C-alpha positions as CSV (number, residue, x, y, z in Angstrom):
1,M,-8.0,16.5,-5.5
2,N,-8.6,13.2,-7.9
3,R,-6.9,10.1,-7.9
4,R,-5.2,11.1,-11.6
5,S,-4.1,14.3,-10.6
6,A,-2.8,13.4,-7.3
7,L,-0.7,10.7,-8.9
8,C,0.5,12.5,-11.7
9,A,1.6,15.1,-8.9
10,A,3.5,12.4,-6.8
11,F,5.4,11.0,-10.1
12,G,6.1,14.1,-11.8
13,G,9.8,14.2,-11.7
14,A,10.9,17.3,-11.6
15,F,8.4,17.9,-8.7
16,A,9.4,15.4,-7.0
17,L,13.3,16.5,-7.1
18,A,12.3,19.9,-6.0
19,L,10.3,18.0,-3.4
20,A,13.4,15.8,-2.1
21,L,15.6,18.6,-1.9
22,A,13.3,20.7,0.3
23,V,12.7,17.8,2.6
24,Q,16.1,18.1,4.5
25,P,17.4,14.5,5.7
26,A,18.6,13.7,9.6
27,A,21.9,13.0,9.8
28,A,23.0,9.0,8.3
29,A,23.8,8.3,12.1
30,D,19.9,8.9,12.6
31,M,19.2,6.6,9.5
32,I,17.0,3.0,10.4
33,G,17.7,0.5,7.9
34,N,18.0,2.5,4.2
35,C,15.7,4.9,4.7
36,E,16.8,8.7,4.8
37,L,14.7,10.2,8.1
38,T,13.2,14.0,7.7
39,G,12.5,16.2,10.6
40,A,13.5,16.4,14.3
41,K,14.0,13.5,16.2
42,G,11.3,13.2,19.2
43,S,9.4,16.2,17.5
44,I,6.1,14.6,18.6
45,P,6.5,12.1,21.0
46,L,4.3,9.0,21.7
47,K,4.5,6.4,24.2
48,P,4.7,2.6,22.0
49,A,3.1,-0.6,22.5
50,I,6.3,-2.1,23.2
51,P,9.1,0.1,24.8
52,G,11.8,1.3,22.7
53,Q,10.2,0.8,19.2
54,L,7.5,1.3,17.0
55,T,5.8,-2.3,16.3
56,V,4.3,-2.2,12.6
57,E,2.1,-4.8,11.2
58,V,2.2,-5.5,7.5
59,N,1.2,-8.4,5.5
60,L,3.6,-9.5,3.0
61,P,5.1,-9.4,0.5
62,A,4.5,-6.1,-1.1
63,P,7.2,-5.2,-3.5
64,G,8.0,-1.4,-3.8
65,W,6.2,-1.1,0.0
66,W,8.4,-3.1,1.7
67,N,11.2,-3.9,-0.1
68,G,12.0,-7.6,0.6
69,D,10.1,-11.2,1.6
70,T,11.0,-11.6,5.5
71,P,10.0,-8.7,8.6
72,E,14.2,-9.8,8.6
73,T,15.3,-8.6,5.4
74,I,13.3,-5.4,4.7
75,K,15.3,-2.0,4.6
76,D,13.4,0.4,2.5
77,G,10.4,0.5,0.6
78,Y,7.1,3.2,0.7
79,E,5.8,2.3,3.6
80,Y,8.7,1.1,5.2
81,C,10.5,4.0,5.0
82,F,7.1,6.1,6.1
83,A,7.0,3.9,9.4
84,A,11.1,4.8,9.8
85,N,9.9,8.8,9.4
86,I,7.0,7.9,12.1
87,A,9.2,6.2,14.7
88,H,12.0,9.0,13.9
89,R,9.7,12.1,15.2
90,A,8.1,10.1,17.8
91,G,12.0,10.1,19.2
92,L,12.5,6.3,18.4
93,D,15.6,4.2,17.1
94,K,13.9,1.0,16.2
95,V,11.2,-0.2,13.3
96,K,9.8,-3.7,14.4
97,V,8.1,-5.0,11.5
98,V,5.4,-8.3,12.0
99,N,4.0,-10.2,9.2
100,V,0.6,-10.9,9.6
101,A,-2.9,-12.3,8.1
102,W,-4.5,-10.3,6.2
103,D,-8.0,-11.5,7.7
104,A,-6.5,-10.8,11.1
105,L,-5.2,-7.8,10.6
106,V,-8.5,-6.1,8.8
107,A,-10.8,-7.8,11.5
108,G,-9.2,-6.3,14.3
109,Q,-7.8,-9.3,15.8
110,T,-4.0,-8.2,16.3
111,K,-2.6,-7.2,19.4
112,N,0.9,-5.1,20.6
113,F,1.4,-3.1,17.8
114,D,1.3,0.6,16.9
115,L,-0.1,1.0,13.8
116,A,-0.1,-1.3,10.5
117,L,0.7,-0.5,6.6
118,S,-0.1,-2.5,4.3
119,E,-2.1,-0.6,1.4
120,I,-5.2,-0.9,3.5
121,S,-8.4,0.9,2.2
122,I,-10.2,2.8,4.2
123,T,-13.9,1.4,4.9
124,E,-17.3,2.4,7.3
125,E,-17.2,-1.3,7.6
126,R,-13.6,-1.9,8.9
127,K,-13.9,1.1,11.4
128,K,-16.1,-1.3,13.0
129,V,-13.4,-3.2,14.4
130,V,-10.1,-0.9,13.8
131,D,-9.6,2.5,13.5
132,F,-7.9,4.6,10.5
133,S,-5.2,7.7,10.3
134,V,-5.7,10.4,7.9
135,P,-5.6,9.1,3.9
136,Y,-1.9,9.4,2.6
137,F,-2.3,7.1,-0.5
138,S,-5.2,7.1,-3.5
139,S,-5.8,3.4,-5.0
140,D,-7.8,2.0,-7.3
141,I,-8.9,-1.9,-8.7
142,G,-6.5,-2.8,-11.0
143,V,-6.8,-5.3,-13.5
144,L,-3.7,-8.0,-13.8
145,A,-3.1,-10.5,-16.7
146,K,-0.4,-12.9,-18.4
147,K,0.8,-10.9,-21.2
148,G,-0.9,-11.9,-25.1
149,T,-4.0,-12.5,-22.8
150,K,-6.4,-10.3,-24.8
151,V,-8.7,-8.5,-22.0
152,E,-11.6,-5.3,-23.0
153,G,-13.5,-3.7,-20.2
154,M,-16.5,-5.0,-22.3
155,T,-16.1,-8.6,-22.0
156,M,-14.7,-8.6,-18.4
157,K,-17.7,-10.1,-17.3
158,T,-16.6,-12.9,-18.8
159,L,-13.7,-14.3,-17.7
160,R,-12.6,-16.1,-14.7
161,I,-11.4,-13.4,-12.0
162,G,-9.3,-14.2,-9.3
163,V,-9.7,-11.8,-6.4
164,Q,-8.1,-11.9,-2.6
165,Q,-10.3,-12.4,0.2
166,G,-11.4,-9.6,2.8
167,T,-10.0,-7.2,0.4
168,T,-12.3,-4.1,-1.3
169,G,-10.8,-5.8,-4.7
170,A,-13.4,-9.0,-3.9
171,D,-16.1,-6.7,-2.9
172,F,-15.7,-4.6,-5.4
173,V,-15.7,-7.9,-8.0
174,H,-18.6,-9.1,-6.2
175,D,-21.1,-6.3,-5.6
176,K,-20.2,-4.2,-8.6
177,L,-18.8,-6.2,-11.4
178,K,-21.0,-9.0,-10.8
179,P,-19.0,-11.6,-13.2
180,T,-21.1,-14.5,-15.5
181,N,-18.4,-17.0,-13.5
182,P,-18.5,-17.1,-10.0
183,E,-14.6,-15.3,-8.6
184,K,-12.0,-17.8,-7.4
185,V,-10.9,-16.4,-3.9
186,F,-7.9,-16.6,-2.9
187,P,-6.2,-16.3,1.1
188,D,-3.5,-13.9,-0.5
189,T,-2.0,-12.4,-3.5
190,P,0.9,-15.1,-3.7
191,S,-1.4,-17.6,-4.0
192,M,-3.6,-15.4,-6.2
193,F,-0.5,-15.0,-8.7
194,T,0.6,-18.2,-8.9
195,A,-3.2,-19.1,-10.1
196,L,-2.8,-16.7,-12.8
197,Q,0.6,-17.7,-14.0
198,A,-0.7,-21.4,-14.3
199,G,-3.9,-20.5,-16.6
200,Q,-6.4,-21.1,-13.5
201,I,-7.6,-17.7,-13.8
202,D,-7.8,-14.8,-16.8
203,V,-6.9,-12.3,-14.2
204,A,-6.2,-11.2,-10.8
205,M,-8.0,-8.2,-9.4
206,T,-7.0,-6.0,-6.4
207,D,-5.4,-2.5,-5.5
208,T,-3.9,-0.8,-8.8
209,A,-1.1,0.4,-7.0
210,I,0.0,-3.7,-5.8
211,V,-0.9,-5.3,-9.3
212,L,1.4,-2.4,-10.7
213,G,4.2,-3.9,-8.3
214,Q,3.3,-7.4,-9.5
215,A,4.0,-7.0,-13.0
216,A,7.2,-5.3,-12.4
217,V,8.7,-8.2,-10.8
218,S,7.3,-10.8,-13.2
219,N,10.4,-10.3,-15.8
220,G,7.5,-9.8,-18.4
221,M,4.9,-12.4,-17.2
222,F,2.3,-10.0,-16.2
223,V,0.7,-7.0,-17.3
224,V,-1.8,-4.3,-15.8
225,V,-4.5,-4.3,-18.8
226,G,-6.8,-1.4,-17.2
227,Q,-8.5,-0.3,-13.9
228,Y,-11.5,0.7,-12.1
229,S,-12.3,3.8,-10.6
230,T,-13.3,3.4,-6.9
231,G,-12.3,6.7,-5.0
232,E,-10.3,4.3,-1.9
233,T,-7.5,6.0,-0.2
234,Y,-4.9,4.0,1.8
235,G,-5.0,4.4,5.9
236,A,-2.5,3.5,8.8
237,L,-4.4,1.2,10.5
238,Y,-4.6,1.7,14.6
239,P,-5.9,-0.8,17.4
240,K,-9.2,0.3,17.7
241,A,-9.5,3.3,20.9
242,S,-5.8,3.8,20.7
243,P,-3.8,6.2,22.8
244,N,-2.2,7.2,20.2
245,G,-4.4,7.7,17.6
246,K,-4.2,11.5,17.3
247,I,-0.5,11.4,18.0
248,L,0.3,9.1,15.1
249,D,-2.4,11.3,12.6
250,Q,-0.2,14.4,13.6
251,I,3.0,12.8,12.4
252,I,1.6,11.5,9.2
253,Q,-0.1,14.9,8.5
254,A,3.1,16.1,9.2
255,L,4.9,14.0,6.8
256,I,2.2,14.4,4.0
257,D,2.7,18.4,4.6
258,D,6.1,18.5,4.3
259,G,6.2,16.7,1.3
260,T,8.2,13.5,2.7
261,L,5.7,11.2,1.8
262,K,5.9,12.3,-1.7
263,A,9.7,12.3,-2.1
264,L,9.1,8.4,-0.8
265,S,6.6,8.0,-3.6
266,A,8.4,9.2,-6.4
267,K,11.8,6.7,-5.0
268,Y,10.3,3.7,-4.5
269,L,6.7,3.4,-6.1
270,A,7.4,5.2,-9.3
271,G,10.7,3.3,-9.9
272,A,9.4,-0.5,-8.6
273,W,6.4,-0.2,-10.5
274,G,7.4,0.8,-14.3
275,A,4.7,2.8,-14.8
276,D,1.9,5.8,-14.2
277,P,-0.9,5.1,-12.8
278,A,-2.7,7.1,-14.4
279,T,-2.0,6.2,-17.8
280,I,-3.4,2.9,-17.4
281,P,-7.1,3.0,-19.4
282,Y,-10.5,3.0,-16.9
283,F,-12.8,0.3,-17.5
284,K,-16.5,0.4,-16.6
285,P,-18.0,-1.9,-14.4
């Protein structure tokens, strides 16, 4: 299924409602954070890296995906509730969120965790040092600009473009778009978005899902003006040769098959973004 049809299915209101009704939530007493849990607790058990909890790494902030700025304040969001449901089916009562640096995460330099959920695109280069789950979400590269800025596909190469270091968006801009002015590289998304606000760059480019989330919380300052098709998919990241990889894949595939992830997408992402990614125009490199 291509990205457009997949996202249209994910955000269709009637379809999402039907999914929500079809997926039976667990009792309120079994909730983790503010997340409704589905399926049978402990139906696919695993031995976690740290006993008694599912340890999940993320690079914050990530509105819609992880609602909160620090691990201690996060109680819901698509990927948080995704993790909560993984923990539930593994028979665990606690999700421990650990905020880590992006470069260290995708380079396989972090330790003592079960999986990372941080809108991570699956790439062959990354597979050399980490393992990935089955894909759970599709993503293209979005273009974020200040409201009122004139941005067109034909003039993109002439703009001052900001990217985040170590991301597939940075690779796309450098290798495929090849702008006239060298792209400005930032260590994280907050510094990139601050530079956009200050007028130091004309546009910021990273995953469409991420820039939509930033536009939604900008009080109208930013808009997503376009996107580029890449065919990328997100996967949960595992430590290389994780003994739990196959078990986690089994849980994730079950959450995909029974509609749990589609229901989470409709609940947390469509509302947070305020726009259907399928309606955003596609630029050509």
